N, C-alpha and C positions, 0 to 999 in steps of 0.2 A: 225391309220386307219381313212379314211374319208367316206362319204356316198353321193351318188348321189341324192337319195330321201330321206333325214334324217326324213321327217314326217312319212314315212312308219314304223319306229321303234316304233311309238305309238301303233302299233299292238301287240307289246310284251306284252302290258298290259293284253291281253287276258290270257296269261300263267298263271299268279298268280290267276286271276279269276277263270280258270278252276281247279286250285290246290284247291282253297277254296270250290268250288262245290263238288270236289272229297272227300274231308274231311268231308263235311256236309252229302254227300250221305253214307259214311262209317259209320257215328255215327247213321244215321237213320236206316241202316241195322241191326246194333247191337240192337238197340231199339226193332225193329220189331221181331228180333229173340228172344228177352227176353219176348216179349208179348205172343208168342206162344209155348215156351218151356223153359226149365231150362238150362241156360247157364253151370252149373257145371256139367251137364249129357252129354254134347256136346262130349267130348273126349271119351265116351263110345259109341257113335253113329258113329262119323266121324274118319276115320283111322288116318288122319294127317291134320293139317291146312296149307294152303299154304304159310303161314307166309309172307316173305318179296317178295315171287315171286309174291303174289297178286298185289303189287304196282309198280314191276319193268316195265311190259309192258307199262303203262301209263306214267311213268317217261321217257322212252326212246321215246315214241310218243310225249310228251310235248318238250323234247330236239329237236326233228325233227321239230315241229312246230315253235320252237323258230328259228331255223336254216333257215327255210324257210322265215319267216318274215324279218330276216336279209338279206337274198338274194334278196329280194324285195326291200330293201333299196339301192341296187346296191352299195356294199361295195367296197371301193378301198384302196389298200395298197401300200405302197413304197417297190418295190422289186429290187434286184440287179440282172442285166441281162448283158450278155456279149456284149461287143461293137463289132459290125461288121468291123469297120475300124477306124483307128486313126493314128496320126503321133507323133512320139516320137523322140525329139533330144536329145542326150547323148552328153553333153559339158563337156570335160574332161580337167582339168588343166594340162599343161605340163611344168609349170615353174621349176625353178632348184630345189626348196624345195621339190618337187614330188619324188625326188631321195632318201629321208630320208628313213631309215630303221627301223624306230619306229613302222612300220606296215610292217609285213614280207610278202613278201621278200623285198618289197618297196612300197611306197604309190602309185605309179603309176602302178606297177606290180599287186598289190592287187585290183586296180580299174579295169584292164583288166580281172583279174579272176571272179570278182564279176559280171561283164557285161554278162557273160555267163549264170548266175543264173537269171539275169534279162530277158535276151532274152527268156530263157525257159519258163518263166511265163507269156509272154504276147501272145496273139493270133498271128499265123503265117502270116495273112493278114496285120498286122500292119506294117506301114512303119517307119523304124527307120533309123536316120541320125547320122552322128557324126562330132562333131565340136571340134577341138584342139585349145586351147588358152594358149599363152605364153605372148610374147611381143605384139603379135597380134594374132586375131582370124582367123582360116580357116577351110574350110570345109574338113573333112576327107573322108567322103562319104555322097552323097546326100540321102535324104530318099528313102529307098528302100524296097521291102518285101523280098529280098534275105538276109537273116539274116548271112549267111556266109560271104558276103561282108562286113558286119558291124564288124564282129570278126576281119576279115583281116586288116580293118581300125584301130581297136584299137590295134592290133599287131604292126602296123606301126608307133604308137606314140613314139616320142622320147623327153626327156627332153630339155627344152630350157631356156629362162629368162622370167622375168616379170609375170604379172597375169592381163591380160586385160578382166576383167570380164564384165564391160559393153559391150565391143565389142562382147563378145561371147554370151551373152543374146539377144542383137540386131540381131546379124547374125542368131541365132538359130529361133527366131521369124519370120524374114524374108523368111528364106528356108521353114518354116512350112507353112506360108501363100500361097506359090506357088504350093502347093499340091492341087489336086482336086479329088473328089470321082466320081463314075460312073454318078451321076446326075449333075456333074458340081459344086457342093458346095464344101466349104472348110472343110474337116474332122476335127473333135476335135484334137487340137494339145497341147502337154505338153512338156515341157523342164525340163531335169534332169541334174543339174550342179553338178559336184563333184570336189571340190577343198579344199585346206587347208589354204587359205589366203584371204585377202581383195583385192580390186583393186589397182593394181600397174602398171600403163602405159595404153596404149590404147587411142583411140580417143573419145570413147563415154562413157559420164559419166553414171554411174550406176543408177542415178535417171532418166535420159532420157530413158535408156533401160527399166527400170520398167514401165515408163509411156506407152512406146510402147507395153510392153507385156499385160498390163491392157487395152489398147484400142483395142487389138485383142482378149481378153479374153483368153490368153494363161497362165495357171499356171505355175509357175517355182518351181520345187521342188530342194532343195539344201541339199547336203551332205557335211559336213566338215569333212575332214579325217586328222588323226594324233594325237600326243600326245605332251604335253608341253616339254617332253625330246627329242623331234626329232631334229636331226642335220644333216647337209651334210658336207662332206669333199671336199676342194677345194685346187688345186695346184697353188701356187703363182709363180711369176717370181723367178728364181733361184732355183725351186724345193721345196721351203718350202710348207708344207700342213697345213691348218688351218681347224678348225672345226667351222662351223657357225650354232648356233642355229636357228631353224626355227619352233617355236611353232605355232599352228593353230590359225587362227584369225576369229572367226565365226560370229562377229557382222554384218558385211556386208551381208554375206550369209543368216542369219536369216532375216534380213530386206527385202532382195529380196523375199524371199519365203512368208514372211507374207504379203507383199504389193501386190503380184500377186495372192493370193488365193492358194498357194502352200504349202508344208510342210517343215519344216526344220528338219534335222537328224544329229547326230553325230556319227562318226564311229571311235573308237579308235583302232581297231583291224580289221584284215581281216575276221573273221567270223561274226563280227558285221555287216560290210560292205555288206557281202553277204545276211545277214538278212534283211537288210534295201533295198536292191535291189529286193529281193523276194517279200517283203511287197509291194513295189511300183509297181512292175509287176502284182501283184493280183489286186492292186487298179486301176491302168490305164487300166487294161483288162476289167473292169466292170463299169457300170454306174447305178446310181439310177433312177428308173422309176416308176411312178404312174400307177398302173395297176388295172383294175376292176376284182375282183375275185368272181363276182356273181355265176359262174359256179361251184367253189368249195363249196359255201354254198347250191346251189341246189343239187348238188351230195350228199354232206352231209345229207341233209334233207331227200332225197329220201331213202337213206340207212338207217336212223333212222326210218322212218315211216314203211318201210317194215319189219325192224327188231323187232319194237315194235308190229306190228300186227301179225308177224309170232309167237313170243313168247306167245302172248294171244291165238291164235289159236291152238299152240301146247300144252300148259298147260291147258287151260280152254276150249277148243273147241269152242272158239268164237272169233270174231275179236278185240273186247274191253274187258278189264277186268272188 
């Protein structure tokens, strides 16, 4: 928490000073009572001592005063608020290795199903686009608020060859920068890459794509999907079938995320993938903003002052104890 007028906090020194005066007053009250009477006989004269109730109204009033002083200092807190609009590009790897079934029912099918959870977690006004990348990157659907079209584009994905990761990141950044909000500004853009491997093919080096993302302040979140036991079956000439191991290669994806201000995740099964999508959906749907909360302290101070005064009037028939 920060303060717009931090010097106003010096007013809090009044609180311990008032506490000290109150303690001194209580001691003098007892001394005066001892002068004009016998303290041991007081229980026979007074039905019951107010005990802790004597001090509670003042404690509440002092808490209200402290809240009032803090409010004058104009406190500011960083809070999470919903984004009004943004663009998210889902870049999905459709290389041959995405046919592996170590993530049920397959890596690509798991990615499709998890996208539904992701779309459910972000605001409906977010524009979402799909980029598919194998040997090359192509736009499955441009950014749109119609999330049903996004799901249709995901269903249309088919496995291919290669992993043009650099092309996918560069294309995602370009189409994101073409979006405009109502005032003509470029809305916040983020790219979410799901893949199981490093760069294999394509025309854009990963390093160049990362530079482009950083230039336009586009964070790239990456998810590596699969297990070391993953494999695909291929049919060779003559009808022979071979099993090709396709373990995930997370190094490049981790570097892309760290270099662009995004986050890197691993998903070794479909439930973990859905969890990651939900977490990212919530993260992208909110932003951190510094907001003045003077009104909160002012309202709290008023409530405490009224409560303290009310207790004093109710218990002792006076405003102050």
